C-alpha positions in Angstrom: -0.2 0.0 -0.3 2.8 2.5 1.0 4.0 1.9 -2.8 1.1 3.1 -4.0 1.1 5.8 -1.5 4.6 6.4 -2.6 4.7 6.3 -7.1 0.7 8.5 -7.2 1.6 11.8 -5.1 5.4 12.2 -6.2 5.1 16.0 -8.6 8.1 16.9 -10.0 9.7 20.8 -9.3 12.4 21.3 -12.0 15.5 19.5 -10.7 13.7 17.6 -7.4 11.6 15.4 -7.2 9.1 16.0 -4.1 6.9 13.6 -2.2 4.3 14.7 0.4 4.2 11.1 2.1 5.3 9.7 5.6 7.3 7.4 6.2 8.6 7.6 9.4 5.4 7.2 10.5 5.6 3.7 9.6 7.7 1.2 10.4 10.6 0.8 10.3 11.2 -1.4 7.4 8.2 -0.3 5.3 10.0 3.3 7.0 13.3 1.8 4.8 11.1 1.1 1.8 9.6 4.6 1.3 12.6 6.3 1.0 13.9 4.1 -1.1 11.2 4.3 -3.3 10.8 8.3 -3.2 14.9 7.5 -3.8 14.6 5.6 -7.4 12.0 7.8 -9.1 14.8 10.4 -8.3 17.8 8.9 -9.7 15.6 7.4 -12.8 14.7 10.4 -13.4 18.7 12.2 -12.5 16.8 13.7 -10.0 16.9 15.8 -6.8 15.6 14.6 -4.1 14.3 17.5 -1.6 12.5 17.0 1.9 11.7 18.6 5.7 11.6 16.4 8.7 11.8 16.6 11.8 14.2 15.6 14.6 12.6 11.9 16.0 12.7 11.1 11.6 15.6 12.6 10.1 17.8 9.3 10.7 15.5 7.2 8.5 16.9 9.6 5.7 20.7 9.9 6.3 20.5 6.5 6.0 18.9 7.0 2.2 21.8 9.7 1.9 19.8 12.4 2.6 21.8 15.9 4.2 20.9 17.7 6.5 20.9 21.3 3.9 18.8 24.1 7.0 17.2 24.1 10.0 13.4 25.3 9.8 11.2 26.8 12.6 7.6 28.7 11.6 7.6 30.6 14.6 10.4 31.1 17.9 9.2 28.5 20.0 8.0 26.3 17.7 10.2 22.4 17.2 12.8 22.6 14.7 12.7 21.2 11.3 15.0 20.1 9.1 15.9 20.8 4.9 17.0 18.0 4.0 18.5 17.4 -0.1 20.0 14.5 -1.6 20.8 13.8 -5.4 20.3 11.7 -8.2 22.7 8.0 -7.9 
């Protein structure tokens, strides 16, 4: 089911693949599968991948070669979100 959601929700934005999926809300095995499907789509199209992750979920994306690009806060007391990117491989 996660595979269908990933493939149906990816959007191409210039040279970046963005995905409206919460991989970290899944079990570990499904979360890894979800992240791999996102990166497989981007790699096949030779595109960068960008996402925003919480400090609890970013370890999943580090395992899939994402790098932290920026820290994002909506307000000064809001939780930190991490803008993460991954070049095509």
